[in-house]
C-alpha positions in Angstrom: -15.6 -14.8 31.7 -17.0 -16.5 28.6 -18.6 -13.3 27.5 -15.2 -11.5 27.8 -13.5 -14.1 25.6 -16.3 -13.9 23.0 -16.0 -10.1 23.0 -12.3 -10.3 22.4 -12.7 -12.8 19.6 -15.3 -10.6 17.9 -13.1 -7.5 18.2 -10.1 -9.4 16.7 -12.2 -10.4 13.7 -13.2 -6.8 12.9 -10.6 -5.1 10.7 -9.0 -1.9 12.0 -9.9 0.0 8.8 -13.0 0.9 6.8 -14.3 -2.0 4.9 -13.7 -2.3 1.2 -16.6 -1.5 -1.2 -16.6 -4.9 -2.9 -13.9 -7.2 -1.5 -14.7 -9.5 1.4 -12.3 -8.6 4.2 -10.0 -11.3 5.4 -7.0 -11.6 7.7 -4.5 -11.2 4.9 -6.0 -8.0 3.4 -3.9 -4.9 4.1 -5.0 -1.3 4.0 -3.3 2.1 3.2 -4.6 5.5 2.6 -2.8 8.5 1.1 -2.3 10.6 -1.9 -1.4 9.2 -5.3 2.0 10.6 -6.1 2.3 9.0 -9.5 0.8 6.4 -11.9 3.0 4.5 -14.3 2.4 5.3 -17.9 1.4 1.8 -18.6 -1.2 1.9 -15.8 0.3 -1.1 -14.0 1.4 0.6 -10.8 1.2 3.7 -8.7 3.1 5.3 -5.9 1.0 6.2 -2.9 2.3 8.8 -0.3 1.2 7.4 3.1 2.1 8.5 6.7 4.6 5.6 6.8 6.2 6.7 3.6 5.9 5.8 -0.1 4.1 2.6 -1.1 4.6 1.3 -4.6 1.4 -0.7 -5.5 0.7 -3.0 -8.4 -2.7 -2.0 -9.8 -3.0 -4.4 -12.8 -6.0 -6.3 -11.4 -7.7 -3.6 -9.3 -11.3 -2.7 -8.8 -11.7 1.1 -8.7 -14.6 2.8 -7.0 -15.5 6.5 -6.9 -17.9 8.5 -4.8 -20.8 6.5 -3.3 -19.3 3.2 -4.4 -19.7 3.9 -8.2 -17.3 1.7 -10.1 -15.2 3.1 -12.9 -15.1 1.5 -16.3 -11.4 2.4 -16.5 -9.3 2.6 -13.4 -7.3 5.5 -14.9 -10.5 7.6 -14.6 -10.2 7.5 -10.8 -6.6 6.7 -10.0 -4.8 9.9 -10.8 -2.0 11.9 -9.4 -3.1 14.0 -6.4 -6.2 11.9 -5.6 -6.8 10.9 -2.0 -7.4 7.1 -2.0 -7.9 4.1 0.1 -6.0 1.0 -1.1 -6.8 -2.6 -0.2 -4.0 -4.9 -1.1 -2.3 -8.2 -0.5 1.4 -8.7 -0.1 2.7 -11.2 -2.7 6.1 -10.3 -4.1 5.2 -6.7 -3.3 1.9 -4.9 -2.7 -0.8 -5.9 -5.1 -3.9 -3.8 -4.9 -7.3 -5.5 -5.3 -9.4 -2.4 -4.7 -8.9 1.4 -4.8 -11.6 3.7 -3.4 -11.6 7.5 -3.7 -11.4 8.8 -0.1 -13.2 12.0 -1.1 -15.3 13.1 -4.0 -13.6 14.8 -7.0 -13.8 18.6 -6.9 
């Protein structure tokens, strides 16, 4: 019985999504994956097409990672229209991304 409870607690602590490259996962961290539909000209937000619909994400304070966890000096080098990405964000007056990872290497 005690082992079953411990197993359930451990399972509840593990996020149901791939871990971020740099961020420590916590219970408030949200995850979405999809294709970047657009990036604002000022680089402050993007629209991500997900299975649940469009997600408008603030990317002002985002960490961007490419293939094999390589960070980008400029997020605009990785976050481009048509890219398949994983977004880790918090909800605070909208979705505010903290990390964006390329889901597949660039062709």
